[in-house]
PyMOL Python script that loads the backbone (N, CA, C, O; Angstrom):
from pymol import cmd

cmd.read_pdbstr("""\
ATOM      1  N   MET A   1      72.970  54.691  94.447  1.00  0.00           N
ATOM      2  CA  MET A   1      71.317  54.063  94.474  1.00  0.00           C
ATOM      3  C   MET A   1      71.147  52.438  93.931  1.00  0.00           C
ATOM      4  O   MET A   1      71.702  51.926  92.958  1.00  0.00           O
ATOM      5  N   PHE A   2      70.457  51.986  94.628  1.00  0.00           N
ATOM      6  CA  PHE A   2      69.541  50.632  94.481  1.00  0.00           C
ATOM      7  C   PHE A   2      69.154  50.752  93.658  1.00  0.00           C
ATOM      8  O   PHE A   2      68.637  51.799  93.270  1.00  0.00           O
ATOM      9  N   VAL A   3      69.284  49.235  92.755  1.00  0.00           N
ATOM     10  CA  VAL A   3      68.033  49.208  91.885  1.00  0.00           C
ATOM     11  C   VAL A   3      67.595  47.887  92.363  1.00  0.00           C
ATOM     12  O   VAL A   3      68.217  46.954  92.869  1.00  0.00           O
ATOM     13  N   LEU A   4      66.083  48.097  92.002  1.00  0.00           N
ATOM     14  CA  LEU A   4      65.130  47.123  92.820  1.00  0.00           C
ATOM     15  C   LEU A   4      64.788  46.365  91.094  1.00  0.00           C
ATOM     16  O   LEU A   4      64.864  46.848  89.965  1.00  0.00           O
ATOM     17  N   GLU A   5      64.244  44.438  91.812  1.00  0.00           N
ATOM     18  CA  GLU A   5      63.913  44.117  90.705  1.00  0.00           C
ATOM     19  C   GLU A   5      62.589  43.486  91.544  1.00  0.00           C
ATOM     20  O   GLU A   5      62.487  43.220  92.742  1.00  0.00           O
ATOM     21  N   ARG A   6      61.341  43.313  90.132  1.00  0.00           N
ATOM     22  CA  ARG A   6      60.331  43.020  90.550  1.00  0.00           C
ATOM     23  C   ARG A   6      60.396  41.269  90.825  1.00  0.00           C
ATOM     24  O   ARG A   6      61.003  40.655  89.948  1.00  0.00           O
ATOM     25  N   ARG A   7      59.845  40.476  91.914  1.00  0.00           N
ATOM     26  CA  ARG A   7      59.336  39.914  92.075  1.00  0.00           C
ATOM     27  C   ARG A   7      58.054  38.783  91.786  1.00  0.00           C
ATOM     28  O   ARG A   7      57.309  38.677  90.811  1.00  0.00           O
ATOM     29  N   GLN A   8      58.114  38.173  92.771  1.00  0.00           N
ATOM     30  CA  GLN A   8      56.715  37.526  92.346  1.00  0.00           C
ATOM     31  C   GLN A   8      55.645  38.439  93.117  1.00  0.00           C
ATOM     32  O   GLN A   8      56.070  39.122  94.049  1.00  0.00           O
ATOM     33  N   GLY A   9      54.917  38.469  92.942  1.00  0.00           N
ATOM     34  CA  GLY A   9      53.972  39.010  93.893  1.00  0.00           C
ATOM     35  C   GLY A   9      54.457  40.736  94.157  1.00  0.00           C
ATOM     36  O   GLY A   9      55.003  41.451  93.317  1.00  0.00           O
ATOM     37  N   SER A  10      54.100  41.094  95.473  1.00  0.00           N
ATOM     38  CA  SER A  10      54.192  42.486  94.863  1.00  0.00           C
ATOM     39  C   SER A  10      55.514  42.862  95.721  1.00  0.00           C
ATOM     40  O   SER A  10      55.856  44.036  95.859  1.00  0.00           O
ATOM     41  N   LYS A  11      56.235  41.779  96.291  1.00  0.00           N
ATOM     42  CA  LYS A  11      57.547  41.542  96.947  1.00  0.00           C
ATOM     43  C   LYS A  11      58.589  42.507  96.396  1.00  0.00           C
ATOM     44  O   LYS A  11      59.502  41.966  97.019  1.00  0.00           O
ATOM     45  N   LEU A  12      59.031  43.206  95.931  1.00  0.00           N
ATOM     46  CA  LEU A  12      60.474  43.392  95.320  1.00  0.00           C
ATOM     47  C   LEU A  12      62.117  43.206  96.370  1.00  0.00           C
ATOM     48  O   LEU A  12      62.343  43.070  97.573  1.00  0.00           O
ATOM     49  N   ALA A  13      62.781  43.275  95.405  1.00  0.00           N
ATOM     50  CA  ALA A  13      63.997  42.695  96.251  1.00  0.00           C
ATOM     51  C   ALA A  13      64.808  43.197  95.259  1.00  0.00           C
ATOM     52  O   ALA A  13      64.630  43.502  94.079  1.00  0.00           O
ATOM     53  N   PHE A  14      66.355  43.219  96.521  1.00  0.00           N
ATOM     54  CA  PHE A  14      66.998  44.234  96.018  1.00  0.00           C
ATOM     55  C   PHE A  14      68.944  43.763  94.925  1.00  0.00           C
ATOM     56  O   PHE A  14      69.901  43.094  95.315  1.00  0.00           O
ATOM     57  N   THR A  15      68.886  43.952  94.584  1.00  0.00           N
ATOM     58  CA  THR A  15      69.985  42.710  93.444  1.00  0.00           C
ATOM     59  C   THR A  15      71.230  43.004  94.428  1.00  0.00           C
ATOM     60  O   THR A  15      71.232  43.591  95.510  1.00  0.00           O
ATOM     61  N   ARG A  16      72.313  42.396  93.692  1.00  0.00           N
ATOM     62  CA  ARG A  16      73.514  42.655  94.572  1.00  0.00           C
ATOM     63  C   ARG A  16      73.998  43.633  95.030  1.00  0.00           C
ATOM     64  O   ARG A  16      74.581  43.691  96.113  1.00  0.00           O
ATOM     65  N   THR A  17      73.737  44.941  93.912  1.00  0.00           N
ATOM     66  CA  THR A  17      74.163  45.902  94.316  1.00  0.00           C
ATOM     67  C   THR A  17      73.748  46.505  95.992  1.00  0.00           C
ATOM     68  O   THR A  17      74.621  47.233  96.465  1.00  0.00           O
ATOM     69  N   ARG A  18      72.740  46.304  96.726  1.00  0.00           N
ATOM     70  CA  ARG A  18      72.294  45.876  97.738  1.00  0.00           C
ATOM     71  C   ARG A  18      73.393  45.221  98.273  1.00  0.00           C
ATOM     72  O   ARG A  18      73.930  45.945  99.111  1.00  0.00           O
ATOM     73  N   ASN A  19      73.952  44.154  98.139  1.00  0.00           N
ATOM     74  CA  ASN A  19      74.285  43.075  98.922  1.00  0.00           C
ATOM     75  C   ASN A  19      75.974  44.377  99.184  1.00  0.00           C
ATOM     76  O   ASN A  19      76.178  44.986 100.234  1.00  0.00           O
ATOM     77  N   ALA A  20      76.736  44.446  98.132  1.00  0.00           N
ATOM     78  CA  ALA A  20      77.616  44.915  98.421  1.00  0.00           C
ATOM     79  C   ALA A  20      78.364  46.870  98.756  1.00  0.00           C
ATOM     80  O   ALA A  20      79.438  47.470  98.749  1.00  0.00           O
ATOM     81  N   TYR A  21      76.332  47.211  99.095  1.00  0.00           N
ATOM     82  CA  TYR A  21      76.902  48.154  99.981  1.00  0.00           C
ATOM     83  C   TYR A  21      76.484  48.513 101.531  1.00  0.00           C
ATOM     84  O   TYR A  21      76.806  49.427 102.290  1.00  0.00           O
ATOM     85  N   LEU A  22      75.546  47.279 101.662  1.00  0.00           N
ATOM     86  CA  LEU A  22      75.507  46.425 102.822  1.00  0.00           C
ATOM     87  C   LEU A  22      76.615  46.349 103.814  1.00  0.00           C
ATOM     88  O   LEU A  22      76.697  46.722 104.984  1.00  0.00           O
ATOM     89  N   GLN A  23      77.530  45.695 102.918  1.00  0.00           N
ATOM     90  CA  GLN A  23      78.372  43.752 103.494  1.00  0.00           C
ATOM     91  C   GLN A  23      79.399  44.672 104.471  1.00  0.00           C
ATOM     92  O   GLN A  23      79.817  44.023 105.430  1.00  0.00           O
ATOM     93  N   SER A  24      79.829  45.913 104.411  1.00  0.00           N
ATOM     94  CA  SER A  24      80.040  46.332 105.567  1.00  0.00           C
ATOM     95  C   SER A  24      79.800  47.758 106.611  1.00  0.00           C
ATOM     96  O   SER A  24      80.623  48.417 107.246  1.00  0.00           O
ATOM     97  N   ARG A  25      78.821  47.847 106.520  1.00  0.00           N
ATOM     98  CA  ARG A  25      77.512  48.324 107.146  1.00  0.00           C
ATOM     99  C   ARG A  25      76.589  47.753 108.239  1.00  0.00           C
ATOM    100  O   ARG A  25      75.880  48.335 109.060  1.00  0.00           O
ATOM    101  N   TRP A  26      76.784  46.569 108.034  1.00  0.00           N
ATOM    102  CA  TRP A  26      76.037  45.514 109.715  1.00  0.00           C
ATOM    103  C   TRP A  26      76.548  46.333 110.556  1.00  0.00           C
ATOM    104  O   TRP A  26      75.740  46.973 111.229  1.00  0.00           O
ATOM    105  N   SER A  27      77.758  46.529 110.745  1.00  0.00           N
ATOM    106  CA  SER A  27      78.174  47.654 112.963  1.00  0.00           C
ATOM    107  C   SER A  27      77.462  48.402 112.781  1.00  0.00           C
ATOM    108  O   SER A  27      76.537  48.438 113.593  1.00  0.00           O
ATOM    109  N   LEU A  28      77.443  49.640 111.408  1.00  0.00           N
ATOM    110  CA  LEU A  28      76.970  50.882 111.558  1.00  0.00           C
ATOM    111  C   LEU A  28      75.137  51.027 111.793  1.00  0.00           C
ATOM    112  O   LEU A  28      74.550  52.106 111.876  1.00  0.00           O
ATOM    113  N   ILE A  29      74.526  49.754 111.860  1.00  0.00           N
ATOM    114  CA  ILE A  29      72.732  49.620 111.391  1.00  0.00           C
ATOM    115  C   ILE A  29      72.682  49.266 112.612  1.00  0.00           C
ATOM    116  O   ILE A  29      71.564  49.560 113.037  1.00  0.00           O
ATOM    117  N   ALA A  30      73.581  48.581 113.742  1.00  0.00           N
ATOM    118  CA  ALA A  30      73.471  47.212 114.616  1.00  0.00           C
ATOM    119  C   ALA A  30      74.004  48.705 115.909  1.00  0.00           C
ATOM    120  O   ALA A  30      73.462  48.779 117.012  1.00  0.00           O
ATOM    121  N   GLY A  31      74.900  49.538 115.535  1.00  0.00           N
ATOM    122  CA  GLY A  31      75.189  51.076 115.816  1.00  0.00           C
ATOM    123  C   GLY A  31      73.715  51.030 116.426  1.00  0.00           C
ATOM    124  O   GLY A  31      73.238  50.967 117.559  1.00  0.00           O
ATOM    125  N   ARG A  32      73.302  51.081 115.321  1.00  0.00           N
ATOM    126  CA  ARG A  32      71.460  52.533 115.981  1.00  0.00           C
ATOM    127  C   ARG A  32      70.657  51.782 116.438  1.00  0.00           C
ATOM    128  O   ARG A  32      69.523  52.259 116.472  1.00  0.00           O
ATOM    129  N   ILE A  33      70.800  50.361 116.976  1.00  0.00           N
ATOM    130  CA  ILE A  33      69.196  49.149 117.686  1.00  0.00           C
ATOM    131  C   ILE A  33      70.065  48.998 118.682  1.00  0.00           C
ATOM    132  O   ILE A  33      71.108  48.358 118.544  1.00  0.00           O
ATOM    133  N   PRO A  34      69.748  49.516 119.667  1.00  0.00           N
ATOM    134  CA  PRO A  34      70.245  48.886 120.881  1.00  0.00           C
ATOM    135  C   PRO A  34      70.526  47.272 121.296  1.00  0.00           C
ATOM    136  O   PRO A  34      69.520  46.581 121.456  1.00  0.00           O
ATOM    137  N   GLY A  35      71.603  46.761 121.445  1.00  0.00           N
ATOM    138  CA  GLY A  35      71.161  45.232 122.223  1.00  0.00           C
ATOM    139  C   GLY A  35      71.539  44.581 120.746  1.00  0.00           C
ATOM    140  O   GLY A  35      72.068  43.472 120.824  1.00  0.00           O
ATOM    141  N   ARG A  36      71.422  44.900 119.942  1.00  0.00           N
ATOM    142  CA  ARG A  36      71.811  43.804 118.763  1.00  0.00           C
ATOM    143  C   ARG A  36      74.068  44.143 118.362  1.00  0.00           C
ATOM    144  O   ARG A  36      74.932  44.924 118.761  1.00  0.00           O
ATOM    145  N   THR A  37      73.989  43.116 117.515  1.00  0.00           N
ATOM    146  CA  THR A  37      74.806  43.007 116.837  1.00  0.00           C
ATOM    147  C   THR A  37      74.809  42.665 115.778  1.00  0.00           C
ATOM    148  O   THR A  37      73.873  42.082 115.229  1.00  0.00           O
ATOM    149  N   ALA A  38      76.405  43.112 115.020  1.00  0.00           N
ATOM    150  CA  ALA A  38      76.188  42.854 113.671  1.00  0.00           C
ATOM    151  C   ALA A  38      75.394  42.053 112.739  1.00  0.00           C
ATOM    152  O   ALA A  38      74.662  42.225 111.764  1.00  0.00           O
ATOM    153  N   VAL A  39      76.094  40.617 113.834  1.00  0.00           N
ATOM    154  CA  VAL A  39      75.925  39.173 113.343  1.00  0.00           C
ATOM    155  C   VAL A  39      74.213  39.324 113.886  1.00  0.00           C
ATOM    156  O   VAL A  39      73.391  38.747 113.175  1.00  0.00           O
ATOM    157  N   GLU A  40      73.847  39.858 114.751  1.00  0.00           N
ATOM    158  CA  GLU A  40      72.617  39.109 114.630  1.00  0.00           C
ATOM    159  C   GLU A  40      71.480  40.222 113.218  1.00  0.00           C
ATOM    160  O   GLU A  40      70.627  39.773 112.453  1.00  0.00           O
ATOM    161  N   ILE A  41      71.874  41.435 113.341  1.00  0.00           N
ATOM    162  CA  ILE A  41      71.386  41.857 111.728  1.00  0.00           C
ATOM    163  C   ILE A  41      71.387  41.472 111.077  1.00  0.00           C
ATOM    164  O   ILE A  41      70.429  40.786 110.718  1.00  0.00           O
ATOM    165  N   GLU A  42      72.932  41.670 110.119  1.00  0.00           N
ATOM    166  CA  GLU A  42      73.010  40.584 109.127  1.00  0.00           C
ATOM    167  C   GLU A  42      72.363  39.570 108.771  1.00  0.00           C
ATOM    168  O   GLU A  42      72.070  39.287 107.609  1.00  0.00           O
ATOM    169  N   LYS A  43      72.007  38.750 110.071  1.00  0.00           N
ATOM    170  CA  LYS A  43      70.706  37.099 110.396  1.00  0.00           C
ATOM    171  C   LYS A  43      69.820  37.293 109.943  1.00  0.00           C
ATOM    172  O   LYS A  43      69.388  36.650 108.987  1.00  0.00           O
ATOM    173  N   TYR A  44      69.108  38.495 110.621  1.00  0.00           N
ATOM    174  CA  TYR A  44      67.611  38.586 110.110  1.00  0.00           C
ATOM    175  C   TYR A  44      67.382  39.225 108.580  1.00  0.00           C
ATOM    176  O   TYR A  44      66.430  38.833 107.906  1.00  0.00           O
ATOM    177  N   TRP A  45      68.250  40.166 108.108  1.00  0.00           N
ATOM    178  CA  TRP A  45      68.333  40.662 106.819  1.00  0.00           C
ATOM    179  C   TRP A  45      68.271  40.008 105.768  1.00  0.00           C
ATOM    180  O   TRP A  45      67.921  40.311 104.628  1.00  0.00           O
ATOM    181  N   THR A  46      68.821  38.609 106.457  1.00  0.00           N
ATOM    182  CA  THR A  46      69.108  37.812 105.640  1.00  0.00           C
ATOM    183  C   THR A  46      68.316  36.318 105.349  1.00  0.00           C
ATOM    184  O   THR A  46      67.982  35.741 104.314  1.00  0.00           O
ATOM    185  N   SER A  47      68.236  36.110 106.298  1.00  0.00           N
ATOM    186  CA  SER A  47      66.908  35.433 106.533  1.00  0.00           C
ATOM    187  C   SER A  47      65.546  35.801 105.817  1.00  0.00           C
ATOM    188  O   SER A  47      65.137  35.183 104.835  1.00  0.00           O
ATOM    189  N   ARG A  48      64.881  36.865 106.400  1.00  0.00           N
ATOM    190  CA  ARG A  48      63.766  37.475 106.338  1.00  0.00           C
ATOM    191  C   ARG A  48      63.854  38.272 104.905  1.00  0.00           C
ATOM    192  O   ARG A  48      62.668  38.470 104.642  1.00  0.00           O
ATOM    193  N   TYR A  49      64.777  38.932 103.652  1.00  0.00           N
ATOM    194  CA  TYR A  49      64.704  38.653 102.903  1.00  0.00           C
ATOM    195  C   TYR A  49      65.495  37.851 101.737  1.00  0.00           C
ATOM    196  O   TYR A  49      66.019  38.523 100.848  1.00  0.00           O
ATOM    197  N   SER A  50      65.597  36.496 101.708  1.00  0.00           N
ATOM    198  CA  SER A  50      66.400  35.607 100.814  1.00  0.00           C
ATOM    199  C   SER A  50      65.705  35.417  99.761  1.00  0.00           C
ATOM    200  O   SER A  50      64.547  35.826  99.838  1.00  0.00           O
ATOM    201  N   THR A  51      66.075  34.841  98.618  1.00  0.00           N
ATOM    202  CA  THR A  51      65.201  35.013  97.593  1.00  0.00           C
ATOM    203  C   THR A  51      65.327  33.397  96.668  1.00  0.00           C
ATOM    204  O   THR A  51      65.401  33.003  95.504  1.00  0.00           O
ATOM    205  N   SER A  52      65.280  32.690  98.459  1.00  0.00           N
ATOM    206  CA  SER A  52      65.174  31.301  97.782  1.00  0.00           C
ATOM    207  C   SER A  52      63.433  30.825  98.518  1.00  0.00           C
ATOM    208  O   SER A  52      63.042  29.902  99.234  1.00  0.00           O
ATOM    209  N   GLU A  53      62.954  31.696  98.044  1.00  0.00           N
ATOM    210  CA  GLU A  53      61.481  31.029  97.907  1.00  0.00           C
ATOM    211  C   GLU A  53      60.965  30.217  96.211  1.00  0.00           C
ATOM    212  O   GLU A  53      59.853  29.705  96.085  1.00  0.00           O
TER     213      GLU A  53
END
""", "prot")
cmd.dss("prot")
cmd.show_as("cartoon", "prot")
cmd.util.cbc("prot")
cmd.orient("prot")
């Protein structure tokens, strides 16, 4: 189960539980998106949803 925490505005962010869950699953996610590697998916996710705002 994922735990959500409120962030500024209407954005929501997953807590560290999400990172632990997804860390070993980038290749599974990339396997569902043709032409993408696990590294590309992880870079996109971390850049898009980083908490350093």
